[in-house]
N, C-alpha and C positions, 0 to 999 in steps of 0.2 A: 491379229486385230489391226485393221488399217489405221494408219496415223491420221487423225482428223486435221482438217485445214483450219488453222487459227488465223484470224485477221484482226486488224485494228478496227475498233468501232468507229462509227460516224454518228453525227447527230440524229440520223434517221433510225438508229438503233435504240434510242432512248426509251421508247415504250417497251421494247422487248427486254432491255436490261432491267427496267423496273419490274416487269412481270416475273423474271427469274428471281430477283431479290424478294419480291412479295411472296412468291410461292415457297422459297427456301427458308425465309426467316419470319414468316407470319406477319408481315407488315400490313397495316390497315390502309385503305384508300386515302384516309385523311392525312397520312404521312407523305403522300406522293410528292407534292410540290416542294416541300422542304428537302426531301431526299434528292430529288432530281436536280435541285439548285446546286448541290454539292458535287454533281457528277460531271467529270470532264471526259467526253468520249475519246479524246486523243490519248488518254491514259487508261483506256479500257481495252481488253482483248475479248473476242467473242468467237464462238463456234456456231455455225448455222445448222439447224436441224433439217431433216429431209423435206420439210414443207416451207423452208425459208425463214422459220422462226428462230430467234435467238435461243439456243438450247443450253449454252454454257457461257459463263463470263467471269472475268475478274477485273477489278478496278483498283488502281494504286493512287494513294493520296500523298502529296509531298509534305514532309515535315523536316524541321531541324531537331535532332535528338542530342542531348548533351551527355558527353562522356569526358571525364578528366578536365572539366572546365572549358571544353570547346564544343561548339555545335557541329554535329556530323549530319550530313544530308541523308535522310531516311525516306524510303518508299514504303508506305504502309498499305499492305494489301487489305482492301476494304471496299466491297466484300469479294468472296469467291462463291460461286453458285452454279449448280447444274440442275436442270429440271429433272424431277424424279424419274420419268420414264426414259431418260437418256443417261442415267447413272451406270456405274460399273463398266464403262467403256474406256476409261482413261482420259476423259475429256477435262475433268478438273485438273489433273496433272498437266495436261497439255497447255491450258490457258495460264497456269501458274508459271510453268517453265518459259513460256513465250514472253513473259514480262522481263526476264532477267537481262537480256541484251539491251532492251530499252532503258532499264534502270541504269545500267552501266554507262550507256551513251549520254544520259542526262546528268551524270555525276552523282547519282544517288548511290553511295558506296555501300550502304547497308539496307536491308529490307526487314520489315517486322510484321507481325500479325498476332491476332488473338485466335487461337486455333479451336476448331470444333473437334479435331482429331490430332493428338500429338504424333501418332505413328505416321499418318499421311504426310504431314509437313516435315517431320524428321527425315522422311525418305526424299524430300526435296532440298535437303541441306539446312533446314532451320533447326534450331535447338532452343531449349528453355533459357530465358534470360531474366525472368522476374515473375512476380505474382501480382494478381489483381484480385483483391479479396473484399467481398461485401460482408460487413459485420453489423450485427444489431446489438449495440451495447445497452444494457440496463443503465438508466441514468445514475443509479446508485453506485455503479463502478467508478464514476467520474466525479462524484459529489464533492470530494474534498480538494479538487484541483483549485489552487488559488496562487496568485503571485506573492513573492516575498517582499515586494514594495508596491506602493500605490501606482496604478496604471489607469489612465483616463481613457475609457472605452466610450465611444459615442455611436449613435445610430447613423448609419450611412445613408446617403441620398444619391440620386442619379449623378450629381456632380462629382461623386467620389469614384465612379466607375473607371475613369481613365487612370486615377491613382492606383486602383486595384491592379490594373494592367501593368503599370510600371513596377509596382511592388513584386508582382509575380516574375516579371522579366528580370528584375535584379536578383531574384532568388534562384532561378533555375540553373545558372552556371555551376552552382555548388551542389546540385542534385543529379547525380548520374541517372540517366534513364528518362528524365523529364523532357517533354517536348515544348518547343515554343508554340504559342497559340496565335492563330490568325484572328483578324477582326471577326470573321464569320464564326469561328469556333467560340470566341468570347460571347458573341451575341446569342448563341444557343445556351451557353453555360450560365451567363450572367446578363440577362437582357438589359439594354441601356436604360430602360425605364424602371428596372427592378421589379417588373410585374411578377408577383408571386414569390418574390425573394426577400428574405430578411437579411440585411447587411449591417454589420458592425465593424468599426474601424478604429485604429489607434493612429493619431497624427504624429508625424515626426516633428518635434519641437524645434529642431535645428534647420529644417527645410520646409518652408511653406508649400502646401499642395502635395507633399509627399507623405506616404503612409509607412508606418513601421510594421503593420500587419492588418489582417482582415479576417473576418469570419462570415461566411454566407451559407444560408440553409433555407430549406422550404418546409412547410408543414405538409404532412400527409395524414391520411385517415389512420386511426388506431383502433385496436380492438376495444369493445365496450368494457368498462364504463368510461374509459379515458377519452379526453377531448380530441387529442391529436398526437402524432409522433413527429419527430424531426428527421428530415433527410439532409445530411450535411453535404453541401456542395464543396466547400473547401475551408480549412482553417490554416492560415499560413503566417508565420513570423519567424524571424531569425533570433530575436531576443527571447530568452526563455520566460522571462516574466510577462512579456507581451503575449507570448503564446499561451501561457497559463491563464492570463486575464481573459483572453478571447474564449478559451474552452470553458471557463467559469460561466461566461454569459450564455454560451450555447447550452450548457447543462443545467441552467438555472430554472428550467420549467418542469421539473420533475413531478410536481403534483398534478399537472395536466398532461404532460407528455412523458410517458414512462420509458421510451426507447429512443435511441439515436442510431440512425442508419449511417454508417461511415464506410467509405471505400478507401483502401490503402494497401500497402504491401504486407507480406507475411509478417515481417518484423516492423510493425508500425511504431513511429515515435510515441504514439499515444500510450503504448504499454509502459513507457518510462515515466508517464505522468499519472496513470490510473492507480487507484487504490487496489484494485483487483481485476482479474479478467475471468468472467464467468465462463465455464467450459463450453457453453453452447452458443457463443456469440457469432461464430462463423456461419453465414447463410449460404455463401457460394464462393468458390475460388477458381480462378482461371490462371494458368501459366501462360504468359505471353512469350512469344518466340522471336528469335533474331537470326539473321543470316548475313554473312559477309558477301556482298555482291562483287565488289572490286577489292581484292585482298590488299594490295599495296596502297590503294586509295584510302581504305578504312584504317589501316595501320597509321598512315600519315595524318589522318584527320583528327583522331582523338588525342586528348592530352594524356601524358604518362607521368608517373611519379617522378619528381625532380631528382630524387636520390637513386632511382633505378638506373642500372648500367649493366649491359650484358649483350651476349650474342647467342642465338640458338639456331640450329639448322633443322628445318621442318620438311616433311614429305606430306603434302596436303592432298586429300582425296576429295574431289569435287566433280561428280559426273555431270551435273546440270550446267556448270559454268566452267568449261574447259580452260578458260584463261586463268583460273585460279589453281587448277590441278597441277601437281608436280612439286618440285623442290624449291624451297625458299630459304633465304637467310634473313632472320629478324634481328635487327640491331636497335637497342634502346639506349639513349644517352641524353641527359640534360632536359628531361621533360618531353622529348620528341622521339619518334621512332621511324624506321623505314624497313621495307621488305623488298629484297632484290632476288632475282633468280640465281639459283646455285646452291652450294652446300651438299652435304652427304645424306641429308634426310634422316638423321639418327632418331628424330622424334616423328613418328607417324601419327597423323591426326586427321579425323574427318573435318570437313568444313564446318559442320554443325558444332562439333566439339571446340574447334578453334573460335567460332563465333561466340559460344557461351563463355569461354575464357576471356576473350577480347572484351566482352561486356562486363566482366568482373563477377559473373554469376557463379561459375564453377572453377575450382582450383584444378591444376594439372593432376594432382593425386586423385581427386574425385573423378575426373574424366578417365584416368587409367583404370580405376576400379570398375567403372561402368562400360568400358570397352571402346570409348571414343578416341582414346590415345594409347599408343604403345611405344615403349622404348626399353632398351636394355642398358641405358646409360643413366644411372641415378644422378650424376652430376648435371647432365643436361636438363633433367626434370627439375632439379632444384633451382637451376638458373632460370628456367621458364617461370617457376613459381615466384621468384624474387622480382620479376619484371613488373608485376601488376598485383596490387592488393585486391584480394577478393572481398567485394562488398556488393551484395545484390542490388541492382539498379531499381529505381522506383519510378513507375509509370502510372500516374493516377488518371490519365485521359484515355478512355476507351474509344478507339477509332475503328 
């Protein structure tokens, strides 16, 4: 099969890129303007079909994703698409691989995506790093959530939107996997005029105009005879009583709204608050995936446990990014790490397996059991395990 010609998109490709997206993902014409506004042709790759049409494309969005208390530059694949009559020719693979050198050149040391196919993206060096779960909670599961002390919750106004942004920005460094949100992202999630959004906030008594937490949700249609259901946008607070008080408000409409739609990770904090978890609450679950684009850059960028100290010698297999392939020495000390060329490669690992471990999703033992990692040296495996605490990252923003 001839290797297709992949090129960087230009503004003239906008209509063609939209048509691929519309066809592949079922978008409606009404969505076009908003979607195109987020498209940067310079960050898109395309393949032309035989009649000059855009037949395959991928687009990468820039984010900062937090790991170990530090922001790491992420290229988020969004979307990847091939017109149906051009599929099964390797064109999707080609446009995905063509992004990797550009990501590296821009300093985006990791790449992420929400996959339609685990196997396809795993073959490109991505691996699971977390979950994105849509649950539908019966309000009764959350009915007894309440704070242990009085907390003053008030109705939010458009004047509070900037405070919500600051509250989120202050929280994300402590939440591995979270991404920093741009103004455009916020305007979609939480419109400045709060059109269609119910917002409740808790003021910080020590700092005027600052918030200790917020809860935002929308009403959606419910099954008869109920009036409506609630689609939670976000409930966020670091103080447990503030968090409980906000959830109490959200769950207070049970006589009219029987269900709460909530998006979160597999092990959501909500399970530590709820009375019970009905067995049928999960509506859908997607495993999001991650890939190290620049191995030494990614190692240096994230934060590491302050108590971790050690050295391991890796042999990394990365067919798509040859600059990562080969032997590396990983050294961790005092909350930082570096990867340099060399060593004896006593731990063999795929770039996907290394990416999953780097993110905190999979332990070395788990990777060994599933074939992404191999070693005959149990001491080296134990050292690798001690360098990073396994705690699945949380990414609530679907890009």
